[in-house]
C-alpha positions as CSV (number, residue, x, y, z in Angstrom):
1,M,-27.0,-23.2,62.7
2,S,-30.3,-21.5,63.3
3,T,-32.1,-21.2,66.7
4,T,-35.7,-21.1,67.8
5,P,-36.8,-17.5,67.9
6,K,-38.2,-17.4,71.5
7,T,-36.0,-19.5,73.8
8,Q,-32.9,-19.7,71.4
9,I,-32.7,-23.5,71.3
10,T,-30.2,-24.4,68.7
11,E,-31.7,-26.3,65.8
12,L,-29.9,-29.1,63.9
13,S,-29.0,-28.9,60.2
14,P,-31.0,-31.5,58.2
15,T,-29.1,-34.8,57.6
16,A,-30.0,-38.4,57.3
17,A,-28.1,-39.1,60.5
18,N,-29.5,-36.7,63.0
19,Q,-33.2,-36.7,61.9
20,A,-33.3,-32.9,62.1
21,P,-36.8,-32.5,60.6
22,V,-38.3,-34.6,63.6
23,V,-36.1,-32.9,66.2
24,N,-36.6,-29.4,65.0
25,S,-40.3,-30.0,64.9
26,G,-40.2,-31.1,68.6
27,W,-38.1,-28.1,69.5
28,A,-40.7,-25.7,68.0
29,I,-43.2,-27.2,70.3
30,V,-40.9,-26.8,73.3
31,D,-40.1,-23.2,72.2
32,Q,-43.8,-22.3,72.3
33,L,-44.6,-24.2,75.5
34,L,-41.8,-22.4,77.4
35,D,-42.8,-19.0,76.1
36,R,-46.6,-19.5,76.5
37,T,-47.4,-16.4,74.5
38,V,-49.6,-15.9,71.3
39,K,-50.2,-12.7,69.4
40,D,-54.0,-13.1,68.9
41,K,-56.8,-15.6,69.4
42,D,-59.4,-14.2,67.1
43,L,-57.8,-14.7,63.7
44,A,-59.2,-17.2,61.3
45,T,-57.0,-16.4,58.3
46,P,-53.1,-16.6,58.4
47,P,-51.3,-13.3,58.5
48,G,-49.6,-12.4,55.2
49,I,-46.1,-11.9,56.5
50,P,-45.5,-13.7,59.8
51,A,-42.3,-13.3,61.8
52,D,-40.3,-16.3,62.9
53,G,-41.9,-17.7,66.1
54,D,-45.2,-15.8,65.7
55,A,-48.0,-17.9,67.3
56,Y,-51.8,-17.6,67.2
57,I,-54.8,-19.5,68.6
58,V,-56.7,-20.4,65.4
59,A,-60.3,-19.0,65.6
60,A,-63.4,-20.7,64.4
61,S,-64.0,-21.4,60.7
62,P,-60.3,-20.9,59.6
63,T,-59.3,-20.6,56.0
64,G,-56.2,-21.0,53.9
65,L,-53.3,-22.9,55.5
66,W,-55.2,-22.8,58.8
67,T,-58.2,-24.8,57.4
68,G,-59.3,-27.5,59.9
69,K,-57.1,-26.2,62.7
70,T,-59.7,-24.5,65.0
71,G,-58.4,-24.1,68.5
72,Q,-54.9,-25.2,67.7
73,I,-51.8,-23.1,68.2
74,A,-50.4,-22.0,64.8
75,Y,-46.6,-21.4,65.1
76,W,-44.7,-20.0,62.2
77,R,-41.3,-21.8,61.6
78,A,-39.2,-19.6,59.3
79,S,-36.4,-22.1,59.2
80,A,-38.8,-24.6,57.5
81,G,-41.1,-22.0,55.9
82,V,-44.3,-23.7,57.3
83,W,-47.0,-23.2,59.9
84,Q,-46.6,-25.8,62.6
85,F,-49.8,-26.7,64.5
86,I,-49.7,-27.6,68.1
87,V,-52.8,-29.5,69.5
88,P,-53.4,-28.2,73.0
89,K,-53.9,-30.5,76.0
90,T,-56.4,-29.9,78.8
91,G,-54.8,-27.6,81.3
92,W,-52.5,-25.7,79.0
93,T,-52.5,-21.9,79.4
94,V,-51.2,-19.1,77.2
95,R,-51.0,-15.3,77.3
96,V,-52.7,-13.3,74.5
97,S,-50.5,-10.3,73.6
98,D,-53.2,-8.1,72.1
99,E,-55.6,-8.4,75.1
100,L,-54.4,-6.6,78.2
101,D,-55.8,-6.5,81.7
102,S,-56.1,-3.5,84.0
103,N,-52.5,-3.8,84.9
104,G,-51.4,-3.7,81.3
105,L,-50.5,-7.4,81.3
106,P,-51.6,-9.9,78.6
107,K,-54.7,-11.8,79.6
108,E,-54.3,-15.5,80.2
109,Y,-56.5,-18.2,78.6
110,G,-56.7,-21.9,79.5
111,F,-57.8,-24.8,77.4
112,D,-60.6,-26.9,78.9
113,G,-60.4,-29.7,76.4
114,A,-62.8,-28.0,73.9
115,N,-62.3,-24.3,74.1
116,W,-59.9,-21.6,75.3
117,E,-61.5,-19.8,78.3
118,L,-60.3,-16.7,80.1
119,V,-58.6,-17.4,83.4
120,A,-60.3,-14.7,85.4
121,G,-59.8,-13.0,88.8
122,V,-56.0,-13.2,89.2
123,T,-54.2,-9.9,89.5
124,T,-50.8,-11.5,89.1
125,P,-50.3,-14.0,86.3
126,V,-50.0,-17.5,87.7
127,Q,-46.7,-19.2,86.8
128,D,-46.4,-22.9,85.9
129,E,-43.1,-23.5,87.6
130,G,-43.4,-25.1,91.0
131,S,-45.8,-23.7,93.6
132,T,-47.3,-20.2,93.2
133,V,-48.4,-17.8,95.8
134,V,-51.2,-15.3,94.8
135,A,-52.0,-12.5,97.3
136,S,-55.7,-12.2,98.2
137,P,-57.4,-13.4,95.0
138,T,-61.1,-13.0,94.7
139,A,-61.4,-15.9,92.3
140,I,-59.1,-18.2,90.6
141,N,-60.3,-20.4,87.7
142,F,-58.1,-23.3,86.7
143,V,-58.5,-25.4,83.6
144,G,-57.9,-29.1,84.0
145,A,-57.9,-31.8,86.6
146,G,-55.8,-32.5,89.7
147,V,-55.8,-29.0,91.4
148,T,-55.1,-28.9,95.1
149,V,-55.6,-25.6,97.1
150,T,-54.2,-25.5,100.7
151,D,-54.8,-22.7,103.1
152,V,-51.5,-21.8,104.8
153,G,-52.6,-18.7,106.7
154,G,-53.7,-15.7,104.7
155,V,-52.5,-17.0,101.3
156,A,-53.5,-19.9,99.1
157,T,-50.8,-22.3,97.9
158,V,-51.9,-23.8,94.6
159,T,-50.4,-27.0,93.3
160,I,-51.1,-28.4,89.8
161,S,-50.7,-32.2,90.0
162,G,-51.4,-34.1,86.9
163,G,-54.5,-33.6,84.7
164,G,-54.2,-33.3,80.9
165,A,-56.1,-35.0,78.2
166,G,-55.9,-38.7,78.0
167,G,-53.8,-39.0,81.1
168,V,-50.8,-37.2,79.6
169,A,-49.8,-34.5,82.1
170,P,-48.6,-31.2,80.8
171,A,-46.2,-30.8,83.8
172,L,-45.3,-33.5,86.3
173,Q,-43.4,-32.8,89.5
174,Y,-40.4,-35.0,90.4
175,T,-37.2,-34.7,92.3
176,C,-33.7,-35.3,90.9
177,E,-31.8,-38.3,92.3
178,T,-28.1,-38.6,91.4
179,G,-26.9,-41.0,94.1
180,S,-27.4,-44.1,91.9
181,T,-27.3,-45.0,88.2
182,A,-28.6,-48.6,88.7
183,D,-31.5,-50.0,86.8
184,S,-33.9,-49.9,89.8
185,D,-36.8,-48.0,91.3
186,P,-35.4,-44.5,92.2
187,G,-38.0,-44.1,95.0
188,A,-41.3,-42.3,95.3
189,G,-41.3,-38.9,93.5
190,L,-37.8,-39.4,92.2
191,M,-36.1,-39.9,88.8
192,K,-32.5,-40.8,87.8
193,W,-30.2,-41.4,84.9
194,N,-28.2,-44.6,84.1
195,H,-25.0,-42.6,83.7
196,A,-23.2,-40.3,86.1
197,T,-22.7,-37.9,83.2
198,Q,-26.3,-37.1,82.5
199,A,-25.7,-36.2,78.8
200,S,-24.3,-39.7,78.2
201,A,-27.3,-41.5,79.6
202,T,-29.2,-44.0,77.5
203,Q,-31.9,-44.7,80.0
204,L,-34.1,-42.7,82.4
205,F,-35.7,-44.3,85.5
206,I,-38.8,-42.6,86.7
207,D,-40.9,-43.6,89.7
208,D,-44.6,-44.4,89.2
209,L,-45.5,-41.7,91.8
210,T,-44.8,-38.0,91.3
211,A,-43.4,-35.8,94.0
212,D,-47.0,-35.0,95.0
213,A,-48.0,-38.7,95.1
214,V,-50.0,-38.9,91.9
215,S,-49.7,-42.2,90.1
216,M,-48.4,-42.1,86.5
217,T,-48.9,-45.8,85.6
218,A,-51.7,-44.9,83.3
219,L,-49.5,-42.3,81.6
220,W,-46.7,-44.7,80.9
221,G,-49.2,-46.8,78.8
222,Q,-50.0,-43.9,76.6
223,L,-46.4,-42.9,75.7
224,A,-45.2,-43.9,72.2
225,P,-41.7,-44.4,70.9
226,N,-40.1,-41.3,69.3
227,G,-41.8,-38.9,71.6
228,F,-40.0,-36.2,73.6
229,L,-39.5,-35.5,77.3
230,L,-38.6,-32.0,78.6
231,I,-37.0,-31.9,82.0
232,Q,-36.8,-28.4,83.6
233,K,-35.5,-27.2,86.9
234,V,-38.3,-25.5,88.9
235,T,-36.1,-22.8,90.3
236,D,-34.1,-22.1,87.2
237,A,-35.9,-22.3,83.8
238,N,-32.5,-22.1,82.0
239,T,-31.5,-25.5,83.4
240,W,-33.2,-28.1,81.2
241,Q,-32.8,-31.2,79.2
242,L,-34.7,-32.3,76.1
243,W,-34.7,-36.1,75.4
244,K,-36.1,-38.2,72.7
245,F,-37.4,-41.5,74.1
246,T,-37.3,-44.5,71.8
247,S,-38.6,-47.2,74.1
248,I,-40.9,-47.4,77.2
249,T,-40.6,-50.4,79.5
250,A,-42.7,-50.8,82.6
251,A,-41.0,-52.2,85.7
252,T,-42.1,-52.8,89.2
253,G,-42.8,-49.4,90.7
254,Y,-41.1,-47.4,87.9
255,V,-40.8,-46.9,84.2
256,K,-37.6,-47.2,82.1
257,L,-37.2,-44.9,79.1
258,G,-34.6,-45.6,76.3
259,V,-33.5,-42.2,75.5
260,T,-31.2,-39.9,73.3
261,L,-30.3,-36.5,74.4
262,I,-31.4,-33.9,71.9
263,A,-30.1,-30.7,73.7
264,D,-29.7,-29.4,77.2
265,G,-29.2,-26.3,79.3
266,G,-26.9,-28.0,81.8
267,A,-26.8,-30.9,84.3
268,L,-29.3,-31.2,87.1
269,T,-28.2,-31.8,90.7
270,D,-29.3,-34.1,93.5
271,G,-32.5,-32.8,95.2
272,D,-33.5,-30.4,92.4
273,A,-37.3,-30.0,92.0
274,L,-38.2,-30.8,88.5
275,L,-41.0,-30.4,86.0
276,L,-41.4,-33.2,83.4
277,E,-43.4,-32.6,80.2
278,F,-44.0,-35.5,77.8
279,D,-45.0,-35.2,74.1
280,N,-45.6,-38.1,71.9
281,G,-44.4,-36.2,68.8
282,A,-47.3,-36.4,66.4
283,S,-49.8,-35.1,69.0
284,G,-48.2,-31.7,68.7
285,G,-49.3,-31.2,65.2
286,G,-45.7,-30.9,63.9
287,G,-44.9,-34.6,63.5
288,L,-44.0,-36.3,60.2
289,T,-47.4,-37.6,59.2
290,N,-46.4,-39.0,55.9
291,L,-43.3,-40.9,57.0
292,T,-42.7,-43.9,59.3
293,E,-39.4,-44.5,61.2
294,A,-38.3,-48.0,62.0
295,K,-35.3,-49.8,63.4
296,I,-34.5,-53.2,61.8
297,T,-32.3,-55.7,63.7
298,A,-33.3,-58.8,61.8
299,T,-30.6,-60.8,60.0
300,P,-28.2,-59.5,58.6
301,N,-28.8,-56.3,60.7
302,A,-28.2,-57.6,64.2
303,T,-24.7,-56.2,64.7
304,V,-25.3,-53.0,62.7
305,P,-29.0,-52.2,62.8
306,V,-30.7,-50.3,60.0
307,V,-33.0,-47.3,60.7
308,S,-35.4,-46.6,57.9
309,L,-37.7,-43.7,57.0
310,S,-40.5,-44.9,54.8
311,V,-43.2,-43.0,52.9
312,T,-46.6,-43.9,54.3
313,I,-49.1,-42.1,52.0
314,T,-52.2,-43.8,50.8
315,E,-51.3,-43.6,47.1
316,T,-49.7,-46.7,45.5
317,S,-46.5,-44.9,44.8
318,G,-44.8,-41.8,46.2
319,D,-41.6,-39.9,45.5
320,M,-39.4,-38.7,48.4
321,A,-37.3,-35.6,48.3
322,Y,-34.7,-34.1,50.7
323,V,-35.1,-30.4,49.9
324,A,-32.5,-27.9,51.2
325,K,-33.6,-24.2,51.5
326,G,-32.3,-21.4,49.3
327,N,-28.7,-22.0,48.4
328,G,-28.3,-24.8,50.9
329,A,-26.4,-28.1,50.1
330,T,-27.6,-31.6,50.5
331,L,-25.1,-33.7,52.5
332,A,-24.6,-36.8,54.6
333,Q,-22.6,-35.2,57.4
334,V,-22.6,-31.9,59.4
335,P,-19.6,-29.7,58.4
336,N,-17.3,-29.0,61.4
337,N,-14.1,-27.8,59.7
338,A,-12.4,-31.1,60.7
339,A,-11.9,-34.4,59.0
340,T,-15.0,-35.9,60.7
341,G,-17.4,-33.5,59.1
342,G,-15.4,-31.6,56.6
343,N,-15.5,-27.9,55.5
344,K,-18.7,-26.1,54.5
345,R,-20.1,-27.4,51.1
346,G,-20.6,-25.1,48.1
347,I,-23.8,-23.5,47.0
348,K,-26.4,-26.1,46.2
349,A,-23.8,-28.8,46.3
350,T,-24.6,-32.5,47.0
351,D,-22.1,-34.5,49.1
352,W,-22.9,-38.1,50.2
353,Q,-19.3,-38.9,51.1
354,K,-19.0,-40.1,54.7
355,E,-15.2,-40.5,55.2
356,R,-12.2,-38.2,54.6
357,S,-8.7,-37.7,56.0
358,A,-8.8,-33.8,55.7
359,A,-11.5,-31.2,56.1
360,T,-11.0,-30.0,52.5
361,Q,-12.2,-33.3,51.1
362,V,-15.7,-32.3,50.4
363,A,-17.9,-31.0,47.6
364,S,-16.8,-27.4,48.1
365,G,-17.4,-26.2,44.5
366,D,-20.8,-24.5,43.9
367,Y,-23.3,-26.9,42.4
368,S,-20.7,-29.7,42.7
369,A,-21.4,-33.3,43.8
370,I,-19.7,-36.3,45.4
371,G,-21.7,-39.5,45.2
372,G,-19.7,-41.5,47.8
373,G,-16.3,-43.0,48.4
374,S,-13.6,-41.6,50.7
375,G,-11.2,-38.7,50.6
376,N,-12.6,-37.2,47.4
377,E,-12.7,-33.4,46.7
378,T,-14.6,-31.4,44.1
379,S,-13.6,-27.7,44.2
380,G,-14.6,-26.9,40.7
381,T,-18.1,-25.4,39.9
382,Y,-20.5,-28.0,38.6
383,S,-17.8,-30.7,39.0
384,V,-18.7,-34.3,39.9
385,I,-17.0,-37.2,41.5
386,A,-19.1,-40.3,41.6
387,G,-17.0,-42.3,44.0
388,G,-13.6,-43.9,44.6
389,L,-10.7,-42.9,46.8
390,G,-8.7,-39.7,47.0
391,N,-9.9,-38.2,43.7
392,W,-9.6,-34.5,43.1
393,G,-11.9,-32.5,40.7
394,I,-10.3,-29.1,40.3
395,S,-11.8,-28.0,37.1
396,N,-15.3,-26.6,36.4
397,Y,-17.8,-28.9,34.7
398,G,-15.4,-31.9,35.1
399,F,-16.2,-35.5,36.0
400,I,-14.4,-38.4,37.7
401,G,-16.2,-41.7,37.8
402,S,-14.2,-43.6,40.4
403,G,-10.7,-45.0,40.9
404,D,-7.9,-43.9,43.2
405,G,-5.8,-40.7,43.2
406,N,-7.0,-39.2,39.9
407,T,-6.9,-35.5,39.3
408,N,-9.1,-33.8,36.8
409,S,-7.8,-30.3,36.0
410,S,-9.4,-30.0,32.6
411,A,-12.6,-27.8,32.3
412,Y,-15.2,-30.1,30.8
413,G,-12.7,-33.0,31.1
414,V,-13.4,-36.6,32.1
415,I,-11.5,-39.3,34.0
416,G,-13.5,-42.5,33.9
417,G,-11.5,-44.2,36.6
418,G,-8.2,-46.0,37.1
419,Y,-5.2,-45.0,39.2
420,L,-3.2,-41.7,39.3
421,N,-4.6,-40.5,36.0
422,T,-4.4,-36.8,35.3
423,T,-5.9,-34.3,32.8
424,G,-4.1,-31.0,32.0
425,T,-5.6,-27.5,32.4
426,D,-6.2,-26.9,28.6
427,G,-9.8,-28.2,28.7
428,Y,-11.9,-31.0,27.2
429,S,-9.4,-33.8,27.8
430,V,-10.3,-37.4,28.5
431,V,-8.7,-40.3,30.2
432,S,-11.0,-43.3,30.2
433,G,-9.0,-45.4,32.7
434,G,-5.7,-47.2,33.1
435,A,-3.0,-45.9,35.3
436,N,-0.5,-43.0,35.4
437,N,-1.8,-41.5,32.2
438,L,-1.7,-37.7,31.4
439,A,-4.0,-36.2,28.8
440,S,-2.8,-32.7,28.3
441,G,-3.7,-30.3,25.5
442,Q,-7.2,-29.4,24.4
443,F,-9.4,-32.3,23.3
444,A,-6.6,-34.8,24.0
445,T,-7.6,-38.4,24.7
446,I,-6.1,-41.5,26.3
447,N,-8.1,-44.6,26.1
448,G,-6.7,-46.6,29.0
449,G,-3.3,-48.1,29.2
450,Y,-0.3,-47.4,31.4
451,Y,2.1,-44.4,31.5
452,A,0.8,-42.7,28.2
453,T,0.9,-38.9,27.6
454,T,-0.3,-36.6,24.9
455,R,2.5,-34.1,25.5
456,G,0.2,-31.1,25.5
457,V,-0.7,-31.4,21.8
458,Y,-4.2,-30.4,20.7
459,G,-6.4,-33.4,19.9
460,A,-3.7,-36.0,20.3
461,A,-4.7,-39.6,21.2
462,A,-2.0,-41.7,23.0
463,R,-1.7,-45.3,24.1
464,A,1.0,-47.2,26.1
465,S,1.3,-50.4,28.0
466,G,4.2,-49.3,30.3
467,R,7.5,-47.3,30.2
468,F,11.2,-47.7,30.4
469,S,11.8,-45.0,32.9
470,V,9.6,-42.0,32.2
471,Q,6.0,-41.4,31.2
472,G,5.6,-41.6,27.4
473,D,9.0,-43.1,26.5
474,A,7.4,-46.2,24.9
475,Q,4.0,-45.4,23.3
476,R,2.0,-44.7,20.1
477,E,0.0,-41.6,19.2
478,R,-2.5,-40.6,16.6
479,F,-3.1,-37.1,15.2
480,T,-5.7,-35.5,13.0
481,L,-4.3,-32.4,11.2
482,R,-6.1,-29.9,8.8
483,R,-5.8,-26.7,6.9
484,A,-7.7,-24.7,4.3
485,T,-6.0,-23.0,1.3
486,A,-7.2,-20.5,-1.3
487,D,-4.2,-20.0,-3.4
488,A,-0.8,-21.5,-4.4
489,T,0.9,-20.5,-1.1
490,A,2.4,-23.4,0.9
491,A,0.7,-24.1,4.3
492,V,1.6,-26.4,7.2
493,L,-1.2,-28.6,8.5
494,S,-2.0,-28.3,12.2
495,A,-4.4,-29.9,14.7
496,N,-6.5,-26.7,15.1
497,N,-6.2,-25.2,11.6
498,G,-3.9,-22.5,13.0
499,A,-0.4,-21.4,12.3
500,P,2.1,-24.1,13.3
501,I,3.2,-24.1,17.0
502,A,4.5,-26.7,19.4
503,T,1.1,-27.6,20.7
504,N,-0.8,-28.1,17.4
505,Q,1.7,-30.3,15.5
506,I,3.4,-33.7,15.9
507,T,6.1,-32.3,18.3
508,L,8.8,-34.6,19.5
509,P,10.4,-34.4,23.0
510,D,14.2,-34.1,23.2
511,S,16.2,-37.3,22.7
512,S,13.4,-39.1,20.9
513,A,12.6,-40.9,17.6
514,Y,9.3,-41.4,15.9
515,G,8.3,-43.8,13.2
516,F,5.3,-42.4,11.4
517,A,2.8,-43.3,8.7
518,G,0.1,-41.0,7.3
519,R,-2.6,-40.3,4.8
520,V,-3.7,-37.0,3.4
521,V,-7.0,-36.2,1.5
522,A,-7.9,-32.9,-0.1
523,R,-11.0,-31.6,-1.9
524,A,-11.9,-28.4,-3.8
525,S,-15.2,-27.0,-2.6
526,A,-16.3,-25.5,-5.9
527,T,-15.4,-28.2,-8.4
528,G,-15.4,-31.4,-6.3
529,D,-11.9,-32.3,-7.5
530,C,-10.1,-34.4,-4.9
531,A,-6.9,-36.5,-4.3
532,S,-5.2,-38.5,-1.6
533,W,-1.6,-39.4,-0.7
534,E,0.2,-41.8,1.6
535,F,3.6,-41.6,3.2
536,K,5.8,-43.0,6.0
537,G,9.2,-42.4,7.5
538,T,11.3,-41.8,10.5
539,I,12.1,-38.5,12.3
540,K,14.3,-37.9,15.3
541,R,15.1,-35.0,17.7
542,G,18.3,-34.4,19.6
543,A,19.0,-32.0,22.5
544,N,16.6,-29.3,21.2
545,A,14.2,-28.3,18.5
546,A,16.9,-27.3,16.1
547,A,18.3,-30.8,16.2
548,T,15.2,-32.3,14.6
549,A,15.6,-34.1,11.3
550,L,14.2,-36.8,9.0
551,V,16.4,-39.9,9.0
552,A,15.7,-40.2,5.3
553,A,13.8,-38.1,2.8
554,V,10.1,-38.9,2.5
555,T,8.2,-38.7,-0.8
556,P,4.4,-39.0,-0.5
557,T,2.7,-41.4,-2.9
558,L,-0.4,-40.3,-4.8
559,V,-3.0,-42.9,-4.2
560,A,-5.6,-41.4,-6.5
561,G,-6.6,-37.9,-7.8
562,D,-8.8,-36.1,-10.3
563,S,-7.1,-34.4,-13.2
564,G,-8.2,-31.0,-11.7
565,A,-6.0,-31.9,-8.7
566,S,-2.8,-32.7,-10.7
567,A,-1.0,-29.5,-9.6
568,W,-1.7,-30.0,-5.9
569,A,1.2,-31.2,-3.8
570,I,2.3,-32.2,-0.3
571,A,5.7,-32.4,1.4
572,V,6.9,-34.1,4.6
573,T,9.8,-32.3,6.4
574,A,11.3,-31.6,9.8
575,D,10.2,-28.4,11.5
576,T,13.4,-27.2,13.3
577,T,11.6,-24.2,14.9
578,N,9.1,-26.3,16.9
579,G,11.0,-29.6,16.8
580,A,8.1,-31.3,15.0
581,L,7.1,-33.3,11.9
582,A,5.8,-30.8,9.3
583,I,3.2,-31.8,6.6
584,T,3.2,-28.9,4.1
585,V,0.5,-28.7,1.4
586,T,0.3,-26.4,-1.7
587,G,-2.9,-25.7,-3.6
588,V,-3.5,-23.6,-6.7
589,A,-4.6,-20.0,-7.3
590,A,-8.2,-19.0,-6.8
591,T,-9.2,-22.4,-5.5
592,N,-10.6,-23.2,-2.0
593,I,-9.2,-26.5,-0.9
594,K,-9.6,-28.3,2.4
595,W,-6.8,-30.7,3.5
596,V,-7.0,-33.3,6.2
597,A,-4.3,-35.7,7.5
598,D,-4.4,-38.8,9.7
599,I,-1.0,-39.6,11.1
600,E,0.1,-42.4,13.4
601,T,3.4,-42.5,15.3
602,V,5.3,-45.0,17.3
603,E,7.6,-43.3,19.8
604,V,10.7,-44.0,21.9
605,V,12.4,-41.5,24.2
606,G,15.7,-41.7,25.9
């Protein structure tokens, strides 16, 4: 995960659950306010190549991406690729790096509600953490209200108490109180948590009076839900807590904030002097101005509320996009290498699945996608699982629609759904549904059913409604065979127009019998002569391929043919080399003939 460039606050990865765009926007504001440094205050045009965290006070008459932002702090967020604009509040101060005083230190400017003015006459920069002692100043100019100067013998103790535009104080002084977690007034100048483990708190209780007795009741009325509260220990700036407050409830003598912890730098202890800074979110210039967040508890959402994020642009319609950066994925959960979040997703993957039993069950393939469901895994490049349970997309460019326990190993293969269906590794295979089916062999197809298999044969289509004991021992299949001849040499038809092998013919398993019926059509390309034949028969195979034989001789019947095709012939035999049914065709010399066969089988094994 990335961090803010100045104070190294860890940013969240964007997900629908953690609202990272809102949180990271708030953290950018915190990062700049803690650092209080800008590079320049006289630029009106954005620099060409800013570094992460570069900040500028926007000069008058700005142009480009700074247009209309005069006087605001422009902060470059490299993680989002945008300028974030922070609207200053009266009393804020910053150091300008390109303007040095006589000691070689950056000059300090303060915001008076309209302009940034030089804070003059201080030889040592005034810190904003607790009380500050400045030795023998000739003049100290403070911007903002609520400044108290007390003479304590030779030095001046300066206390900033309140001030800020609209009653929102840039830094309020309180004292940590940990002796009670009860919903009650913590006491003047005190604040407390509703849980002994501060990080687990869901409410903060803050007295109406600050530690220096300034009333904050007006401020409570200006706070808005979904703002941020930074609590920082005065004596140790590395001990801090950043909260998002979702509700503000005024009580007698104190305010109750409903909160969620965003991040922290450790727990605070009883008696710690604290600085509290509130920000209502959008006031910082980095809020989501085109979206509105809402929590809906109306029926039927009382038990499980719905939090919505709605587009609020003025146009009648508006699209909404969740855009990852670079090769980033779009996902519903943060990867954590465990079952709760899963392993890292692939390049530009999309994974909306929210439940798994193992860390590997994610869209780990580059450009892969999981639409939902539980326990699904796509490891193939460009593979997709729409939903279902425990499906596995191993192949590249494969698809599984839904179902349970399906495995797609076929490149460009498809499993529509069903239960425990599988495609082989040959490619382009399809199982539309059903259960316990295996489509193996290139371009093989099973259109549903139960316990069918294509036995690895190219282009085979199988169908079964069950089994006796093993897959495919009670089924039917259909095959399309072809071959081209140019002379009178006999040739065996095959599914891919190649030389006959076990995976492109009607190959029987051991201890099986097939009843078959087929048709063959042939046509001469040059003359247009054609003919067709029909045949049927029974073939069986014993313990091996050599034990393959026709039960009875098969003589094809000529259905019809041109006189120019009278010498053409076909034969049906047993192929004892491959253990298959062989359809052999013979053309005539100097004639290009194309042969196609459609053969159906009914099969029993065992």
